[in-house]
C-alpha positions as CSV (number, residue, x, y, z in Angstrom):
1,M,17.9,82.7,-70.1
2,I,16.7,81.7,-73.5
3,R,13.6,83.1,-74.8
4,F,11.1,81.0,-77.0
5,L,8.9,82.6,-79.3
6,R,5.9,81.0,-81.2
7,T,6.4,82.1,-84.8
8,D,2.7,81.8,-85.9
9,T,1.3,83.8,-82.9
10,G,4.3,85.7,-81.8
11,E,3.6,84.6,-78.1
12,T,6.3,84.1,-75.6
13,M,6.7,80.4,-74.5
14,Y,8.0,79.5,-71.2
15,D,9.9,76.3,-70.0
16,T,10.1,75.1,-66.4
17,N,13.5,76.9,-66.0
18,M,12.2,80.2,-67.1
19,M,9.1,79.6,-64.8
20,R,11.2,78.8,-61.8
21,E,13.3,81.8,-62.3
22,T,10.3,84.1,-63.0
23,L,8.5,83.0,-59.8
24,K,11.7,82.5,-57.7
25,V,10.6,79.2,-56.4
26,S,12.4,75.9,-56.1
27,K,12.1,73.3,-59.0
28,S,10.4,70.8,-56.7
29,F,7.7,73.4,-55.5
30,L,7.1,74.5,-59.3
31,I,6.7,70.7,-60.5
32,R,4.4,69.9,-57.5
33,E,2.1,72.8,-58.2
34,M,2.1,72.2,-61.9
35,K,0.8,68.7,-61.4
36,K,-1.9,70.1,-59.2
37,Y,-2.9,72.7,-61.8
38,N,-3.3,70.3,-64.7
39,F,-2.4,72.2,-67.8
40,L,-4.5,71.5,-70.8
41,E,-3.0,70.2,-73.9
42,T,-3.5,73.2,-75.8
43,D,-1.5,75.1,-73.1
44,Y,1.9,73.8,-74.1
45,I,3.9,72.4,-76.9
46,R,6.8,69.8,-77.2
47,Y,9.9,71.3,-78.7
48,K,13.4,69.6,-78.8
49,N,12.7,67.4,-75.6
50,Q,11.3,70.5,-73.8
51,I,7.8,71.4,-72.9
52,L,7.0,75.1,-73.5
53,Y,4.0,76.7,-72.0
54,T,2.1,79.6,-73.5
55,E,2.3,83.0,-72.0
56,T,-1.5,83.1,-71.3
57,S,-1.3,79.7,-69.5
58,F,1.6,80.7,-67.4
59,F,-0.1,83.9,-66.3
60,E,-3.2,81.6,-65.5
61,F,-0.9,79.5,-63.4
62,I,0.4,82.5,-61.4
63,E,-3.3,83.4,-60.7
64,Y,-3.9,79.9,-59.6
65,L,-1.0,80.1,-57.3
66,V,-1.8,83.4,-55.9
67,K,-5.5,82.5,-55.2
68,N,-4.5,79.2,-53.4
69,R,-1.8,81.1,-51.2
70,L,-4.5,83.6,-50.3
71,I,-7.2,81.0,-49.4
72,R,-4.5,79.1,-47.4
73,D,-3.4,82.3,-45.7
74,I,-7.0,83.3,-44.9
75,D,-7.8,79.9,-43.6
76,E,-4.7,79.9,-41.1
77,L,-6.0,83.4,-39.9
78,R,-9.5,82.0,-39.3
79,R,-8.1,79.3,-37.2
80,E,-6.0,81.5,-35.1
81,V,-8.9,83.7,-34.6
82,D,-11.1,80.8,-33.4
83,K,-8.4,79.9,-31.0
84,M,-8.3,83.4,-29.5
85,I,-12.2,83.3,-29.1
86,I,-12.1,79.8,-27.4
87,N,-9.4,81.0,-25.2
88,T,-10.9,83.9,-23.4
89,D,-8.1,84.4,-20.5
90,G,-5.9,86.4,-22.7
91,L,-3.9,86.5,-26.0
């Protein structure tokens, strides 16, 4: 794994491969979620035909993923509970 450091701020920069390895997700999942998140132009730089994302934007992206997963799981549980309430003859 190659580590990129921004010289002016000393901040670690992440490419998609480092993000994928850190999050332990597939490349297609990562790219799909990154398109949904819409990074700002200030969140990344282009360097040698790569896009490098700032550490803070990467952490915000992780927060976005966790929140969306939590919301999806809560909605799924809510639907299951509603089915149980409607079906009163047993679980």
